C-alpha positions as CSV (number, residue, x, y, z in Angstrom):
1,X,23.8,-4.5,-40.9
2,X,26.4,-1.9,-40.2
3,X,29.8,-3.4,-39.6
4,X,32.6,-1.1,-38.3
5,X,36.3,-1.9,-38.9
6,X,38.2,-3.3,-35.9
7,X,39.3,-0.5,-33.5
8,X,36.8,2.0,-34.8
9,X,34.9,3.7,-32.1
10,X,31.7,5.4,-33.2
11,X,31.4,8.9,-31.7
12,X,28.6,9.4,-29.3
13,X,25.6,11.6,-30.3
14,X,26.7,14.2,-27.8
15,X,30.3,14.9,-27.0
16,X,32.4,18.0,-26.2
17,X,33.8,17.9,-29.7
18,X,30.4,18.0,-31.3
19,X,29.4,20.9,-29.0
20,X,32.7,22.7,-29.9
21,X,32.0,22.1,-33.7
22,X,28.4,23.4,-33.3
23,X,29.6,26.7,-31.7
24,X,32.4,27.1,-34.1
25,X,30.0,26.7,-37.0
26,X,27.7,29.4,-35.8
27,X,30.6,31.7,-34.8
28,X,32.0,31.5,-38.4
29,X,28.5,31.8,-39.9
30,X,28.0,35.0,-37.9
31,X,31.4,36.5,-38.9
32,X,30.8,35.7,-42.6
33,X,27.4,37.5,-42.9
34,X,27.7,39.9,-45.8
35,X,26.5,43.0,-44.1
36,X,28.4,45.8,-42.4
37,X,29.9,45.1,-39.0
38,X,27.4,47.6,-37.5
39,X,24.4,45.7,-39.0
40,X,25.7,42.3,-37.8
41,X,26.5,43.6,-34.3
42,X,23.1,45.4,-34.1
43,X,21.3,42.2,-35.2
44,X,23.3,40.1,-32.7
45,X,22.7,42.5,-29.8
46,X,19.0,42.7,-30.7
47,X,18.8,38.9,-30.6
48,X,20.5,38.8,-27.3
49,X,18.1,41.4,-25.9
50,X,15.1,39.4,-27.1
51,X,16.7,36.2,-25.9
52,X,16.7,37.6,-22.3
53,X,12.9,38.2,-22.4
54,X,10.7,35.4,-20.9
55,X,9.0,34.6,-24.2
56,X,10.8,31.3,-24.7
57,X,9.0,29.8,-27.7
58,X,8.7,33.2,-29.6
59,X,12.2,34.6,-29.2
60,X,13.5,33.9,-32.7
61,X,10.4,35.1,-34.4
62,X,10.3,38.4,-32.4
63,X,14.0,39.0,-32.9
64,X,13.7,38.6,-36.7
65,X,10.7,40.8,-36.9
66,X,12.4,43.5,-34.8
67,X,15.6,43.1,-37.0
68,X,13.4,43.8,-40.0
69,X,12.1,47.0,-38.5
70,X,15.6,48.1,-37.2
71,X,17.1,47.2,-40.6
72,X,19.9,45.0,-39.2
73,X,21.0,41.5,-39.8
74,X,18.1,39.0,-39.4
75,X,20.5,36.0,-39.3
76,X,22.5,37.6,-36.5
77,X,19.3,38.4,-34.6
78,X,18.2,34.8,-34.8
79,X,21.7,33.6,-33.6
80,X,21.6,36.1,-30.7
81,X,18.5,34.5,-29.2
82,X,20.6,31.4,-28.5
83,X,21.9,33.1,-25.4
84,X,19.0,31.2,-23.7
85,X,19.9,27.8,-25.2
86,X,19.2,24.9,-22.9
87,X,22.7,25.1,-21.5
88,X,22.6,28.7,-20.4
89,X,18.9,29.3,-20.0
90,X,18.7,28.5,-16.3
91,X,21.5,31.0,-15.5
92,X,20.0,33.8,-17.7
93,X,16.5,33.2,-16.3
94,X,17.7,33.1,-12.7
95,X,19.6,36.4,-13.3
96,X,16.3,37.9,-14.7
97,X,14.5,36.7,-11.6
98,X,17.0,38.2,-9.2
99,X,17.1,41.6,-11.1
100,X,13.3,41.6,-11.4
101,X,12.9,40.9,-7.7
102,X,15.2,43.8,-6.9
103,X,13.2,46.2,-9.1
104,X,9.7,44.9,-8.5
105,X,9.4,43.3,-5.0
106,X,6.0,41.6,-5.5
107,X,4.7,38.3,-4.2
108,X,6.5,35.4,-2.8
109,X,6.8,33.4,-6.1
110,X,9.9,31.3,-6.2
111,X,12.0,30.6,-9.3
112,X,12.0,27.1,-10.6
113,X,14.5,26.6,-13.4
114,X,12.7,23.4,-14.5
115,X,9.7,25.3,-15.8
116,X,11.1,27.7,-18.4
117,X,8.2,27.8,-20.8
118,X,6.1,30.9,-21.4
119,X,2.9,29.0,-20.3
120,X,4.4,27.9,-17.0
121,X,5.7,31.4,-16.3
122,X,2.3,32.9,-17.0
123,X,0.6,30.2,-14.9
124,X,2.6,31.5,-11.9
125,X,0.7,34.7,-12.3
126,X,1.0,38.0,-14.2
127,X,2.9,39.6,-11.3
128,X,5.6,36.9,-11.7
129,X,5.6,37.3,-15.5
130,X,6.0,41.1,-15.1
131,X,8.8,40.5,-12.6
132,X,10.6,38.3,-15.0
133,X,9.9,40.7,-17.9
134,X,11.3,43.7,-16.0
135,X,14.4,41.7,-15.0
136,X,14.7,40.5,-18.6
137,X,14.6,44.0,-20.0
138,X,17.3,45.2,-17.6
139,X,19.5,42.2,-18.1
140,X,18.9,42.2,-21.8
141,X,19.8,45.9,-22.2
142,X,23.1,45.3,-20.3
143,X,24.0,42.2,-22.3
144,X,22.9,43.7,-25.6
145,X,25.2,46.7,-25.0
146,X,28.1,44.5,-24.2
147,X,27.3,42.2,-27.2
148,X,27.3,45.2,-29.6
149,X,30.7,46.5,-28.3
150,X,32.4,43.1,-28.5
151,X,30.8,41.9,-31.8
152,X,31.3,45.0,-33.9
153,X,35.0,44.9,-33.0
154,X,35.1,41.1,-33.6
155,X,33.5,41.3,-37.0
156,X,35.7,44.2,-38.1
157,X,38.9,42.5,-37.0
158,X,37.9,39.2,-38.6
159,X,37.2,40.9,-41.9
160,X,40.4,42.9,-41.8
161,X,42.4,39.8,-41.0
162,X,40.7,37.8,-43.8
163,X,41.3,40.6,-46.4
164,X,45.0,40.7,-45.5
165,X,45.2,36.9,-45.8
166,X,43.5,37.0,-49.2
167,X,45.8,39.8,-50.4
168,X,48.8,37.8,-49.2
169,X,47.5,34.7,-51.1
170,X,47.2,36.8,-54.3
171,X,50.7,38.0,-53.9
172,X,52.0,34.4,-53.5
173,X,50.1,33.3,-56.6
174,X,51.8,36.0,-58.8
């Protein structure tokens, strides 16, 4: 029997604070990867690119394999695929659909954000899968480029600030 003290409110399983803590944890984990800012940014942008492809259950595996071949951060690549987490996936996939329809105007297939699995996309037909794939490549390239520019600067500034803070702490200890 679990008895809580009077006035204690047990936090719910999902709250804004828990979501904020989750993102802060992965943000700090990303910034603290012990590789060059270029490798971290390359891994993250590679993960974002793969995260924009309509291969939902295989995104992390594909991004880590590509990170191995491109010799960049595998952890950052895995984190980058979370651009299509359950919260953002409908928006990213709808963007892929719109861009894909502009590039490859085939068929009258309509986008249904409820069915975001690879099997359901393939069941709509290969023309729809190719439409989503083309849109994903274009959206992924744009987002990967922006991700690289932002993240390389972010990692560099974080490390510079951290080293200055550590030097200041050493001077205080003396």
